[in-house]
Backbone bond lengths (Angstrom), bond angles and torsions (degrees), N, CA, C in turn:
res aa  C-N    CA-C-N  psi(-1)  N-CA   C-N-CA  omega(-1)  CA-C   N-CA-C  phi
1 M - - - 1.433 - - 1.430 105.16 -
2 S 1.375 121.36 145.07 1.400 124.98 -172.74 1.462 113.65 -63.44
3 A 1.416 117.66 -35.73 1.397 119.53 -171.06 1.543 113.12 -95.32
4 S 1.340 118.12 4.38 1.418 121.64 -178.01 1.494 107.38 -70.98
5 K 1.307 117.01 146.57 1.498 123.29 177.35 1.496 109.47 -125.02
6 N 1.334 119.80 147.04 1.427 118.73 -176.92 1.505 108.86 -80.44
7 I 1.455 113.72 146.32 1.436 120.37 175.68 1.481 106.52 -131.33
8 I 1.301 118.19 161.66 1.489 128.00 -174.20 1.485 106.04 -66.89
9 V 1.311 119.02 138.83 1.415 125.46 -176.88 1.577 104.51 -78.33
10 L 1.350 112.48 131.50 1.454 122.32 -178.36 1.462 111.34 -127.08
11 T 1.309 118.58 128.26 1.504 120.58 168.08 1.524 107.24 -121.95
12 L 1.312 113.10 156.79 1.400 122.21 -179.85 1.534 113.08 -104.57
13 V 1.352 115.60 18.55 1.401 117.86 -175.96 1.517 108.81 -63.02
14 G 1.239 118.49 125.07 1.559 124.94 173.89 1.592 107.89 84.62
15 L 1.249 120.67 -5.79 1.466 120.74 -176.78 1.476 107.09 -65.36
16 F 1.343 115.87 125.45 1.471 123.53 179.64 1.514 113.44 62.51
17 S 1.354 116.83 23.22 1.453 120.94 -168.66 1.516 110.92 -72.64
18 L 1.313 121.01 -25.47 1.469 124.26 -176.79 1.513 111.81 -86.85
19 S 1.304 116.68 -35.14 1.434 117.18 -171.80 1.505 108.78 -159.06
20 A 1.359 117.37 138.79 1.473 121.79 177.28 1.603 108.93 -85.77
21 C 1.310 117.10 0.09 1.432 116.54 -172.26 1.593 107.30 -104.01
22 E 1.256 120.13 150.40 1.420 124.96 177.48 1.506 108.80 -70.77
23 K 1.361 116.24 133.85 1.442 120.84 -179.93 1.517 112.59 -63.55
24 S 1.297 118.37 123.55 1.470 122.49 -168.77 1.455 113.35 -97.60
25 T 1.369 117.80 -0.68 1.511 123.62 -178.89 1.537 109.08 -55.92
26 S 1.280 114.01 138.47 1.438 122.81 171.02 1.462 111.34 -100.37
27 F 1.336 122.02 119.58 1.426 128.98 -176.14 1.494 110.49 -86.38
28 G 1.337 117.41 143.39 1.485 122.16 176.38 1.513 110.86 -67.91
29 V 1.332 116.82 169.35 1.434 125.52 -179.03 1.507 107.16 -54.29
30 E 1.431 118.02 -47.39 1.397 120.38 -171.75 1.522 111.05 -73.30
31 D 1.315 119.08 -19.44 1.485 125.08 -174.93 1.579 115.69 -96.87
32 S 1.357 114.55 -11.91 1.496 113.18 -174.28 1.506 106.79 -139.43
33 V 1.347 110.56 164.97 1.484 119.90 -179.33 1.533 107.31 -139.51
34 T 1.362 112.46 168.62 1.445 116.97 169.61 1.548 108.69 -98.85
35 V 1.298 118.40 126.62 1.465 122.59 -175.19 1.561 109.69 -104.32
36 T 1.191 116.87 133.96 1.490 124.10 170.91 1.484 106.98 -99.60
37 L 1.402 112.32 118.89 1.420 120.81 177.40 1.474 112.47 -101.13
38 N 1.313 115.92 114.66 1.494 120.56 178.20 1.548 111.49 -94.73
39 I 1.304 113.42 107.12 1.461 122.63 -174.31 1.546 112.01 -104.82
40 G 1.304 115.42 130.84 1.486 117.90 178.90 1.426 112.57 -148.53
41 T 1.357 121.83 148.84 1.426 126.49 173.90 1.540 112.13 -72.00
42 V 1.320 114.22 148.69 1.446 120.54 179.14 1.543 109.39 -72.49
43 E 1.308 117.19 118.60 1.492 118.93 174.98 1.533 110.36 -129.44
44 K 1.287 115.97 136.32 1.454 120.52 179.52 1.485 109.03 -141.97
45 N 1.343 112.14 149.09 1.542 118.25 170.70 1.499 110.35 64.24
46 P 1.412 120.73 87.14 1.436 123.03 -179.60 1.556 111.70 -67.34
47 Y 1.239 117.74 84.77 1.538 120.27 179.47 1.526 106.58 -70.88
48 T 1.321 114.13 159.64 1.481 116.92 -177.73 1.554 104.70 -84.55
49 K 1.325 115.17 161.67 1.439 120.79 -172.50 1.630 107.51 -65.50
50 A 1.286 116.00 -27.43 1.391 118.09 -178.94 1.489 117.67 -71.95
51 S 1.391 113.17 -19.59 1.452 119.09 -173.55 1.490 113.66 -91.47
52 L 1.290 116.86 -31.99 1.548 124.06 -178.48 1.460 109.72 -140.35
53 D 1.368 113.35 160.75 1.428 115.95 176.18 1.573 111.16 -114.07
54 V 1.255 119.00 157.95 1.456 128.64 173.16 1.456 112.41 -137.26
55 S 1.323 118.62 134.05 1.493 119.44 177.28 1.595 105.40 -78.47
56 Q 1.242 111.91 153.06 1.468 119.27 173.89 1.518 116.13 -77.85
57 Y 1.401 115.16 -4.24 1.454 123.43 -176.12 1.499 112.43 -106.37
58 E 1.292 121.23 13.78 1.363 124.76 -172.24 1.529 118.63 -89.92
59 G 1.361 115.25 0.94 1.434 120.87 -174.94 1.500 116.44 -89.87
60 I 1.339 115.50 -164.01 1.477 122.90 -176.32 1.483 111.65 -84.05
61 R 1.376 115.59 131.82 1.515 120.48 175.59 1.517 107.46 -112.71
62 T 1.283 114.73 -54.16 1.557 120.69 178.38 1.445 105.88 -129.51
63 L 1.464 111.25 160.14 1.416 122.34 -177.19 1.592 107.15 -137.39
64 R 1.316 112.44 132.82 1.445 116.83 167.78 1.519 109.48 -112.18
65 V 1.294 118.86 127.21 1.434 124.25 -170.95 1.558 105.34 -115.73
66 I 1.299 119.08 126.64 1.435 122.88 179.37 1.467 108.10 -128.38
67 V 1.397 113.82 132.71 1.504 119.69 -175.71 1.460 104.62 -127.25
68 T 1.405 117.16 130.01 1.424 121.91 177.43 1.506 109.60 -131.69
69 D 1.413 117.28 167.05 1.370 120.77 179.98 1.591 109.45 -75.18
70 D 1.274 120.00 172.50 1.423 123.77 -178.58 1.480 117.72 -61.34
71 N 1.368 113.27 -20.84 1.440 118.60 177.40 1.485 113.12 -91.28
72 K 1.366 116.82 -8.19 1.426 124.99 177.58 1.570 108.85 65.97
73 T 1.351 119.80 38.06 1.316 124.95 179.01 1.570 117.98 -112.82
74 Q 1.429 111.68 -15.41 1.482 115.40 179.05 1.540 105.51 -131.55
75 I 1.324 112.55 140.87 1.567 120.29 173.34 1.457 107.28 -99.76
76 Y 1.329 115.89 114.09 1.378 125.45 177.61 1.508 109.76 -82.77
77 K 1.361 118.81 -39.61 1.393 126.58 177.34 1.567 116.20 -137.10
78 N 1.280 116.90 137.04 1.434 120.74 166.79 1.424 105.21 -142.29
79 E 1.270 118.14 96.43 1.504 122.98 -166.27 1.514 108.58 -133.15
80 K 1.387 113.38 136.13 1.462 117.99 177.80 1.528 109.50 -106.37
81 V 1.360 114.65 134.28 1.434 120.37 178.08 1.472 110.18 -118.47
82 V 1.341 117.57 125.55 1.459 124.91 178.96 1.548 104.88 -98.49
83 L 1.333 115.00 119.58 1.419 117.09 178.82 1.568 110.51 -72.97
84 G 1.254 115.53 144.50 1.511 121.93 178.12 1.500 107.29 -70.37
85 T 1.376 113.99 168.65 1.474 119.99 -172.25 1.467 108.28 -68.24
86 D 1.423 120.58 -22.26 1.472 123.81 -179.55 1.584 109.39 -70.62
87 Y 1.275 114.81 -21.58 1.445 121.96 -175.33 1.457 119.56 -111.20
88 Q 1.293 118.88 -8.76 1.432 123.16 -175.92 1.471 109.70 -59.94
89 N 1.321 117.33 139.92 1.424 127.46 -176.97 1.545 112.14 68.36
90 A 1.319 113.69 29.12 1.491 119.49 173.44 1.386 109.02 -71.30
91 S 1.336 119.00 159.07 1.506 122.84 166.99 1.495 112.57 -103.83
92 K 1.308 120.27 -5.47 1.455 125.89 172.52 1.554 110.68 -140.06
93 Y 1.377 112.92 153.33 1.400 115.02 179.92 1.502 109.42 -163.08
94 Q 1.325 119.56 148.62 1.440 124.85 176.82 1.443 113.18 -109.52
95 V 1.375 118.08 132.73 1.458 121.64 173.42 1.462 110.96 -121.11
96 S 1.330 117.10 134.68 1.479 124.06 -178.80 1.489 105.98 -99.56
97 L 1.412 118.09 122.68 1.424 121.38 -177.03 1.603 106.55 -115.55
98 T 1.246 118.32 117.53 1.463 122.63 177.04 1.433 114.89 -86.49
99 D 1.356 120.02 159.78 1.456 125.86 170.43 1.481 110.10 58.37
100 I 1.285 117.68 45.94 1.427 124.83 177.09 1.499 111.00 -97.14
101 P 1.440 118.75 121.77 1.441 115.24 -175.33 1.561 115.85 -70.04
102 K 1.308 116.38 153.18 1.488 117.50 -179.44 1.560 106.44 -71.91
103 G 1.345 113.63 157.43 1.472 115.86 172.99 1.586 108.26 125.65
104 D 1.313 115.31 -169.95 1.446 120.58 -177.81 1.533 108.25 -87.47
105 L 1.354 118.05 122.07 1.443 123.79 -171.87 1.564 108.65 -130.70
106 Y 1.290 112.79 152.69 1.462 122.24 173.78 1.615 106.70 -100.62
107 F 1.312 115.60 132.37 1.502 119.27 174.92 1.467 106.24 -121.81
108 Y 1.368 113.99 123.86 1.457 125.91 176.44 1.542 112.40 -114.35
109 V 1.269 116.99 137.56 1.500 119.02 179.62 1.544 105.74 -133.06
110 I 1.398 113.99 137.10 1.454 123.28 170.01 1.494 104.31 -127.22
111 A 1.364 110.43 129.43 1.503 117.49 -179.90 1.480 108.33 -110.38
112 N 1.321 112.71 145.12 1.523 121.16 177.09 1.526 114.61 57.68
113 E 1.262 117.50 40.48 1.553 120.48 -178.87 1.573 108.19 -57.55
114 E 1.280 122.40 -23.27 1.464 119.11 173.87 1.448 116.27 -63.27
115 S 1.376 115.97 -28.61 1.470 117.44 179.34 1.483 114.15 -64.98
116 I 1.343 120.98 -12.58 1.532 124.11 171.19 1.466 109.25 -122.87
117 G 1.327 118.16 22.90 1.436 122.88 165.98 1.623 112.46 66.53
118 K 1.356 115.79 34.68 1.463 116.65 -173.54 1.537 105.45 -122.66
119 E 1.289 114.91 154.52 1.506 124.29 166.01 1.550 107.10 -127.77
120 Y 1.298 115.01 91.34 1.499 119.39 -174.46 1.524 111.14 -78.19
121 N 1.357 116.56 67.83 1.456 121.93 165.62 1.527 105.35 -74.96
122 S 1.257 117.07 177.98 1.518 124.54 -177.71 1.481 110.23 -59.67
123 E 1.280 118.79 -45.79 1.472 120.96 -176.66 1.574 108.74 -64.60
124 V 1.282 120.11 -44.82 1.363 121.12 -179.21 1.492 114.05 -66.09
125 L 1.400 115.66 -36.36 1.431 119.77 172.75 1.542 113.31 -54.57
126 M 1.316 116.00 -46.98 1.443 123.05 179.33 1.565 108.64 -59.25
127 Q 1.291 121.51 -44.47 1.468 127.78 -176.31 1.477 110.12 -66.05
128 N 1.243 119.16 -31.88 1.537 120.50 -174.43 1.512 114.97 -98.74
129 I 1.297 115.77 0.33 1.474 114.15 178.41 1.527 105.40 -81.00
130 S 1.378 112.60 125.90 1.518 119.15 177.94 1.510 108.22 -135.67
131 N 1.359 116.29 129.17 1.437 121.60 -178.13 1.480 114.55 52.13
132 S 1.438 110.63 42.18 1.504 119.76 178.38 1.453 114.00 66.14
133 K 1.382 118.90 15.76 1.497 119.15 175.50 1.515 106.56 -129.26
134 L 1.347 114.53 157.21 1.391 123.11 176.22 1.540 108.89 -86.21
135 L 1.291 116.31 93.28 1.441 121.03 -174.65 1.460 110.61 -93.07
136 Y 1.389 111.44 142.99 1.541 119.22 179.09 1.516 104.56 -129.20
137 K 1.340 114.68 131.47 1.484 127.88 -177.97 1.515 110.32 -117.01
138 D 1.313 118.75 133.61 1.495 124.36 171.91 1.564 107.76 -132.78
139 E 1.283 114.45 66.47 1.502 118.00 -165.76 1.532 111.14 -71.73
140 E 1.376 118.26 -16.96 1.474 117.62 175.17 1.545 107.97 -98.86
141 Y 1.344 118.52 9.60 1.449 119.88 -178.88 1.580 109.60 48.89
142 Y 1.371 115.09 49.18 1.400 117.72 178.71 1.587 112.62 -82.49
143 Y 1.297 114.98 -29.12 1.539 116.23 -172.94 1.512 108.31 -100.24
144 F 1.355 120.01 -38.88 1.420 125.14 -175.52 1.506 108.38 -143.73
145 P 1.365 117.95 147.08 1.466 126.17 13.14 1.570 111.65 -73.01
146 R 1.236 116.96 163.24 1.453 122.80 177.94 1.612 110.91 -143.22
147 K 1.205 112.54 143.95 1.445 117.72 175.22 1.566 110.98 -83.53
148 G 1.333 116.42 161.05 1.389 121.77 -176.19 1.520 116.47 -48.27
149 Q 1.460 111.64 -46.76 1.495 122.49 -176.30 1.573 106.70 -63.78
150 D 1.354 118.48 -24.09 1.450 120.30 -170.02 1.564 110.41 -90.65
151 I 1.304 121.03 -2.07 1.411 121.54 175.61 1.574 115.77 -99.85
152 E 1.398 112.32 2.55 1.496 119.39 -177.51 1.548 111.53 -60.10
153 D 1.263 119.70 -32.28 1.430 120.14 -174.86 1.562 111.39 -82.83
154 K 1.355 119.46 -46.15 1.446 119.52 -169.90 1.528 112.90 -122.48
155 G 1.334 122.51 -1.16 1.291 124.86 172.88 1.528 113.31 74.92
156 L 1.340 116.97 -152.68 1.529 125.36 -177.64 1.494 112.45 -118.36
157 P 1.309 119.77 145.19 1.450 119.32 171.78 1.448 112.80 -67.79
158 M 1.356 118.57 140.35 1.468 125.85 171.06 1.448 109.08 -139.99
159 S 1.323 113.11 161.61 1.477 124.78 176.30 1.430 114.44 -153.61
160 G 1.371 115.96 158.46 1.442 123.38 174.43 1.559 111.78 -169.71
161 W 1.305 117.19 168.03 1.415 122.83 -178.86 1.511 112.72 -155.41
162 T 1.275 115.55 163.42 1.433 120.04 169.52 1.507 109.46 -161.71
163 I 1.330 118.24 163.39 1.473 122.59 169.19 1.555 109.65 -116.38
164 A 1.329 115.47 135.55 1.497 117.17 -173.83 1.514 104.19 -142.43
165 T 1.409 113.71 152.78 1.476 119.52 172.37 1.525 105.53 -95.99
166 V 1.307 117.78 125.96 1.502 122.99 -177.23 1.471 107.61 -110.47
167 D 1.321 119.40 130.40 1.423 127.06 169.96 1.481 110.45 -151.35
168 K 1.272 121.97 -170.14 1.513 123.91 -170.09 1.550 108.70 -70.33
169 N 1.373 116.96 -20.14 1.394 119.09 -179.73 1.574 113.24 -100.72
170 K 1.314 112.05 -4.36 1.485 118.43 -178.44 1.574 107.39 -131.99
171 T 1.263 118.21 95.66 1.413 121.97 -177.71 1.574 112.37 -126.99
172 N 1.318 116.43 5.42 1.474 119.11 175.70 1.561 107.58 -115.25
173 V 1.317 108.73 129.92 1.502 115.33 -179.60 1.505 109.77 -132.06
174 A 1.358 112.97 131.76 1.540 120.20 -175.47 1.454 104.04 -104.03
175 I 1.330 114.58 146.02 1.492 124.43 176.86 1.505 113.45 -150.93
176 D 1.346 115.23 127.12 1.408 120.42 -179.35 1.501 114.30 -90.57
177 L 1.313 116.83 139.69 1.441 124.40 171.98 1.447 116.79 -95.33
178 E 1.361 119.22 136.52 1.480 117.04 168.35 1.475 106.37 -113.60
179 R 1.302 114.11 141.35 1.440 118.11 170.25 1.547 112.38 -67.12
180 A 1.318 115.87 131.21 1.450 120.09 -171.29 1.481 115.27 -84.64
181 V 1.331 113.17 11.27 1.520 120.63 176.73 1.532 111.46 -125.20
182 T 1.310 114.48 169.39 1.413 124.30 178.18 1.534 107.16 -108.86
183 K 1.310 115.00 144.79 1.526 117.87 -177.72 1.625 108.34 -113.23
184 I 1.346 113.34 135.40 1.497 119.38 169.29 1.566 104.66 -102.40
185 S 1.355 113.35 131.96 1.396 116.73 169.97 1.633 106.05 -118.86
186 F 1.347 116.30 107.32 1.437 120.91 -171.21 1.517 112.28 -107.82
187 R 1.322 116.10 127.97 1.455 120.32 172.41 1.498 114.17 -128.24
188 V 1.339 115.34 159.16 1.441 120.76 179.76 1.572 107.15 -122.39
189 E 1.341 115.59 130.81 1.440 119.40 175.39 1.519 107.07 -104.75
190 N 1.330 114.06 123.70 1.517 118.60 174.89 1.477 107.16 -93.70
191 A 1.306 115.59 100.67 1.530 120.03 178.11 1.535 109.80 -92.55
192 T 1.365 121.82 13.52 1.388 122.02 177.10 1.566 110.61 -91.68
193 D 1.297 113.78 177.45 1.508 118.75 178.57 1.448 115.80 -92.11
194 G 1.422 117.17 4.72 1.429 118.35 176.33 1.527 114.78 -132.81
195 E 1.250 116.42 161.77 1.545 116.89 -178.80 1.489 111.29 -66.45
196 I 1.211 119.30 144.50 1.469 124.58 171.55 1.544 106.96 -125.54
197 T 1.379 113.85 161.43 1.407 123.70 178.70 1.518 111.25 -122.06
198 L 1.261 119.14 116.51 1.475 123.35 179.65 1.533 104.35 -73.05
199 Q 1.321 121.14 123.85 1.413 125.48 179.78 1.494 116.35 -105.56
200 T 1.391 112.98 -48.09 1.518 115.52 -178.71 1.582 109.90 -137.48
201 V 1.256 115.30 150.63 1.480 123.96 171.99 1.507 109.26 -123.25
202 E 1.348 122.61 128.36 1.454 118.39 175.35 1.517 106.69 -129.90
203 F 1.333 117.93 126.44 1.439 123.45 176.38 1.533 110.78 -99.90
204 G 1.308 116.06 155.62 1.514 121.05 -176.01 1.537 109.14 -75.47
205 K 1.286 110.75 -168.64 1.552 121.01 -167.72 1.494 108.74 -90.59
206 F 1.429 112.46 72.14 1.385 114.97 176.01 1.573 114.54 -135.40
207 F 1.318 115.97 20.87 1.438 122.95 -179.73 1.504 106.77 -93.22
208 G 1.329 122.73 112.56 1.355 127.48 -171.47 1.511 110.39 -91.22
209 D 1.377 115.16 174.09 1.480 118.88 -174.53 1.491 112.98 -122.42
210 R 1.412 119.69 12.53 1.525 120.96 -177.36 1.470 108.54 -166.77
211 F 1.367 116.91 162.81 1.379 127.95 -177.71 1.499 109.76 -162.14
212 Y 1.374 115.81 168.07 1.498 121.74 175.45 1.469 106.03 -98.17
213 V 1.430 115.38 129.41 1.492 116.69 178.35 1.584 111.03 -64.90
214 F 1.221 113.97 -38.36 1.576 117.29 171.60 1.479 108.19 -118.09
215 P 1.374 119.39 95.23 1.514 118.20 -174.00 1.474 112.33 -73.42
216 E 1.279 114.73 164.38 1.497 121.29 173.82 1.602 105.00 -96.87
217 A 1.327 113.79 117.30 1.433 122.18 177.25 1.528 110.31 48.73
218 Q 1.308 118.65 -123.10 1.452 122.71 179.29 1.483 112.35 -85.29
219 L 1.337 120.44 -4.96 1.422 119.84 -175.58 1.620 109.74 -80.82
220 D 1.301 116.07 101.29 1.433 122.67 176.94 1.481 110.76 -94.93
221 V 1.265 120.91 -21.51 1.515 124.16 -161.70 1.497 109.29 -122.13
222 P 1.381 114.48 125.43 1.447 118.93 172.09 1.502 113.09 -61.61
223 E 1.339 117.96 148.43 1.480 120.51 -174.17 1.584 107.38 -68.17
224 D 1.314 118.30 -27.45 1.505 119.23 -179.53 1.476 114.77 -93.53
225 A 1.364 120.01 22.02 1.403 125.27 174.75 1.484 111.25 -61.08
226 K 1.328 118.91 138.22 1.416 124.59 175.96 1.581 111.13 -103.47
227 Y 1.297 118.50 151.94 1.490 121.02 -173.75 1.514 109.97 -127.05
228 K 1.300 112.04 154.05 1.490 116.81 170.81 1.541 110.80 -145.26
229 N 1.367 113.53 167.81 1.419 118.32 172.76 1.581 111.28 -78.45
230 Q 1.311 113.96 166.57 1.426 121.05 -177.94 1.527 111.70 -141.16
231 S 1.342 117.30 116.74 1.446 121.72 -173.29 1.649 109.10 -118.06
232 Y 1.287 113.55 145.21 1.503 118.52 173.76 1.568 106.68 -131.71
233 S 1.344 116.77 129.82 1.485 121.01 -179.13 1.478 110.06 -122.86
234 E 1.299 110.91 172.67 1.509 117.02 178.94 1.449 114.29 56.99
235 I 1.327 120.13 33.03 1.513 121.85 -179.64 1.471 111.29 -67.09
236 D 1.279 116.80 -44.12 1.566 120.59 173.60 1.443 108.95 59.50
237 L 1.321 121.57 47.89 1.499 121.96 178.52 1.544 109.00 -103.00
238 A 1.321 113.07 114.20 1.526 117.92 -179.11 1.537 109.16 -81.13
239 I 1.321 115.96 133.29 1.434 116.68 179.99 1.557 107.52 -127.52
240 S 1.268 118.22 121.12 1.398 121.20 -174.27 1.469 112.87 -71.53
241 A 1.389 118.37 159.34 1.484 122.78 177.80 1.491 109.90 -52.43
242 R 1.255 115.01 138.95 1.477 125.27 169.68 1.485 112.21 63.40
243 T 1.377 115.40 33.76 1.546 118.05 -177.11 1.552 105.30 -130.28
244 I 1.320 113.22 170.39 1.364 120.10 172.22 1.603 108.43 -119.89
245 S 1.291 115.91 141.28 1.452 121.09 -173.23 1.577 106.52 -72.61
246 D 1.321 113.11 163.07 1.474 119.69 166.01 1.484 111.48 -65.81
247 P 1.329 122.47 156.48 1.469 118.20 -174.21 1.586 108.38 -79.20
248 L 1.349 114.24 149.97 1.455 124.29 174.68 1.505 103.26 -105.26
249 S 1.317 117.56 130.95 1.432 122.24 -174.45 1.481 110.64 -107.07
250 L 1.393 119.41 138.47 1.434 127.39 179.73 1.523 110.24 -143.20
251 Y 1.362 116.54 139.52 1.410 122.17 -176.08 1.500 110.05 -119.02
252 L 1.371 117.23 133.18 1.531 118.95 178.36 1.418 108.24 -140.23
253 Y 1.410 117.14 167.06 1.465 123.30 172.75 1.515 109.29 -66.59
254 P 1.326 116.63 149.66 1.511 117.58 172.31 1.548 111.70 -47.61
255 T 1.246 117.38 147.00 1.415 121.03 -172.69 1.543 116.10 -131.77
256 Y 1.293 117.67 134.58 1.456 122.45 175.65 1.603 105.84 -131.92
257 A 1.331 112.19 64.98 1.409 122.74 -169.57 1.508 114.53 -84.82
258 Y 1.310 115.42 -21.68 1.491 120.68 -173.32 1.529 106.87 -107.21
259 T 1.346 116.73 93.26 1.411 121.20 -175.48 1.492 112.52 -89.86
260 E 1.336 115.09 153.98 1.402 123.27 178.61 1.593 115.51 -49.32
261 G 1.297 120.20 121.74 1.444 118.08 -177.26 1.565 110.68 94.92
262 G 1.268 118.13 -5.17 1.496 121.36 178.51 1.528 108.96 -64.87
263 T 1.320 117.12 151.07 1.481 122.38 -175.06 1.546 106.86 -95.12
264 D 1.340 117.63 -42.17 1.473 120.72 -174.50 1.564 111.27 -112.98
265 N 1.260 115.94 127.73 1.503 120.49 174.69 1.631 105.54 -72.58
266 P 1.345 113.30 121.60 1.491 116.89 -179.23 1.473 116.35 -81.77
267 Y 1.428 117.14 -6.13 1.414 122.48 -176.70 1.494 106.97 -84.82
268 T 1.263 116.17 81.68 1.470 126.18 -175.35 1.555 106.87 -129.14
269 V 1.383 112.32 157.66 1.446 119.81 172.87 1.583 107.68 -143.68
270 A 1.293 115.25 138.42 1.464 121.18 175.61 1.551 108.91 -124.29
271 I 1.251 118.62 140.96 1.468 119.02 179.11 1.552 108.89 -129.78
272 T 1.332 113.31 160.53 1.457 122.86 174.58 1.442 110.79 -132.58
273 T 1.282 115.31 127.57 1.514 123.93 171.07 1.565 103.66 -109.95
274 D 1.295 119.11 -121.36 1.462 119.70 163.84 1.526 108.04 -89.48
275 V 1.275 117.11 -0.37 1.482 125.42 174.32 1.521 107.41 -120.75
276 E 1.343 116.69 144.14 1.461 122.21 174.69 1.523 106.76 -93.04
277 Y 1.312 118.85 119.22 1.443 123.28 174.83 1.527 107.16 -100.45
278 P 1.270 119.84 125.68 1.435 123.94 -172.54 1.526 111.75 -71.55
279 P 1.323 122.35 163.59 1.468 122.00 -177.78 1.528 111.47 -64.92
280 Q 1.422 111.43 138.52 1.454 122.89 -179.71 1.501 106.04 -125.64
281 V 1.303 120.91 141.30 1.396 124.89 169.20 1.601 112.02 -69.80
282 F 1.297 113.29 124.35 1.432 119.41 -178.02 1.515 115.41 -97.69
283 A 1.448 114.31 -13.35 1.435 120.61 -173.88 1.476 109.75 -136.65
284 P 1.405 118.37 69.61 1.413 117.93 179.72 1.551 113.89 -66.19
285 N 1.287 119.52 144.13 1.445 125.38 179.04 1.442 112.85 64.49
286 V 1.337 122.69 26.98 1.441 128.39 179.46 1.533 105.41 -116.77
287 N 1.303 119.19 135.38 1.504 114.81 179.94 1.504 107.79 -115.66
288 S 1.329 120.01 -13.70 1.479 119.80 -175.99 1.483 113.48 -151.79
289 F 1.350 117.55 163.18 1.409 126.45 170.83 1.514 108.79 -132.98
290 R 1.297 116.72 117.92 1.464 117.83 -177.95 1.573 112.43 -86.54
291 R 1.311 116.12 172.23 1.436 123.14 -179.56 1.605 111.05 -61.20
292 N 1.264 117.34 160.12 1.444 125.27 170.28 1.494 108.82 61.04
293 T 1.333 123.80 25.86 1.423 124.60 170.32 1.500 109.45 -117.81
294 Q 1.282 114.49 161.79 1.479 121.46 -175.98 1.458 106.89 -120.51
295 I 1.355 118.01 124.47 1.478 128.61 176.23 1.531 108.32 -90.20
296 N 1.321 121.36 110.97 1.445 121.35 177.38 1.528 110.15 -100.84
297 I 1.381 117.93 121.58 1.429 120.96 -174.71 1.547 101.64 -125.70
298 L 1.432 110.09 130.09 1.539 118.10 172.87 1.442 106.09 -118.21
299 A 1.274 121.14 123.26 1.453 127.00 175.38 1.590 107.33 -102.39
300 R 1.278 118.32 114.36 1.439 123.35 -174.68 1.544 110.24 -108.32
301 I 1.273 110.08 113.53 1.518 118.23 -179.63 1.533 107.67 -94.43
302 T 1.336 113.64 120.84 1.500 113.88 -177.46 1.555 111.81 -107.04
303 T 1.362 114.80 -27.61 1.519 121.81 179.00 1.537 105.46 -149.13
304 T 1.245 113.78 173.41 1.495 119.01 179.02 1.555 109.21 -65.72
305 A 1.374 116.76 -15.98 1.465 116.19 -179.19 1.576 111.83 -112.96
306 G 1.348 117.55 0.55 1.428 121.38 -171.78 1.479 115.41 -125.82
307 I 1.444 117.25 132.29 1.404 120.32 174.66 1.516 105.43 -145.82
308 T 1.404 113.43 140.93 1.442 118.58 178.84 1.552 105.89 -126.57
309 L 1.328 116.74 147.45 1.457 124.50 -178.89 1.521 110.03 -111.20
310 D 1.320 110.21 136.33 1.571 117.69 171.98 1.445 107.97 -123.12
311 F 1.341 123.24 137.35 1.352 122.60 -177.27 1.535 112.57 -151.86
312 N 1.316 116.29 142.26 1.467 123.61 172.67 1.590 115.07 -146.05
313 V 1.176 114.75 160.02 1.506 115.42 177.85 1.561 107.64 -117.85
314 T 1.292 113.39 135.11 1.509 120.26 -176.35 1.571 108.60 -131.44
315 D 1.323 112.35 167.46 1.377 117.96 170.29 1.598 107.21 -68.36
316 W 1.361 114.43 151.51 1.468 117.69 178.26 1.442 111.59 -63.34
317 D 1.324 118.10 124.30 1.505 119.14 -174.11 1.539 110.85 -79.69
318 S 1.290 118.87 167.90 1.418 125.88 -163.34 1.586 108.91 -111.13
319 Y 1.187 121.67 7.74 1.525 118.70 -177.94 1.510 110.08 -92.35
320 T 1.317 119.78 158.69 1.448 126.29 178.66 1.514 107.69 -124.20
321 V 1.404 113.61 112.86 1.462 116.69 -178.94 1.576 101.69 -138.06
322 D 1.320 113.94 161.76 1.451 122.61 169.88 1.488 112.58 -75.41
323 V 1.373 117.06 132.06 1.403 120.64 -179.04 1.529 110.38 -136.50
324 P 1.381 117.48 148.07 1.443 118.89 174.99 1.581 110.43 -71.02
325 D 1.289 114.93 -177.65 1.486 116.80 179.63 1.509 115.65 -149.22
326 F 1.352 116.54 166.95 1.447 120.09 168.99 1.538 109.86 -60.94
327 K 1.244 113.25 149.37 1.524 117.20 177.19 1.492 107.52 -97.42
């Protein structure tokens, strides 16, 4: 995919393999340091506000910080930080970690774990490791997909990791977070001479039910992921003649729904105004959409019988503006 970016390969082989409990050893002054962890969301390409939308609720609410030794056999920290109201929805945050041993360490961060109904304490981490990966399942689709207005309370899941050498001269560690979901930004252009009202939007069978919290390279999606359609009705969005609607935002797990040898491309969208427009493929020759990317779809209605789709994938933009939403 054109908007995909490379990330470091991560495996969880051996992670927490000796004990599910956080190591409780206290290190002496000479053996430990206080580490400042600088955490930030991945932002690229500063698009203008007019070109892309961003919800004001997409930032950091809570952070879980996990520190292990370089062999990933001991947990030195598994600590949850709840950001105060002055910092909620921040794109950057600093965490101070005391009593961290010197040496080569792995730092893992999970943001907004409440958004997927998890509490990743050490015991839960052990229970969720499958095939050396931290697998998350949402088989009832209880947490995602979500509309923009539905993330106001708990935000979006994010994760990141790094390995760093810590000593008395190196106590600052930076780590980037990627949002663990994909975003759809959907707009309708009314190219006719009269007002139209968008009533329903129906997407094809590409909404998955699981992902890896810490993926391996580009692999966001487990092979056994299941997919379903997603429909929204009673939107009732009036669009004046010769104008483009404000974007409607939707969040879903990373998707690999169009497999090699598949006959039908599932990346489709159908809309209804006073006319029913049948499903059309919006992403030809695309097999997947990875996390932390934004799918921009523009449906252009030219006549009561005609609709064309324009689509592209971009890095998640960094602006905060108010946007309307699917109902």
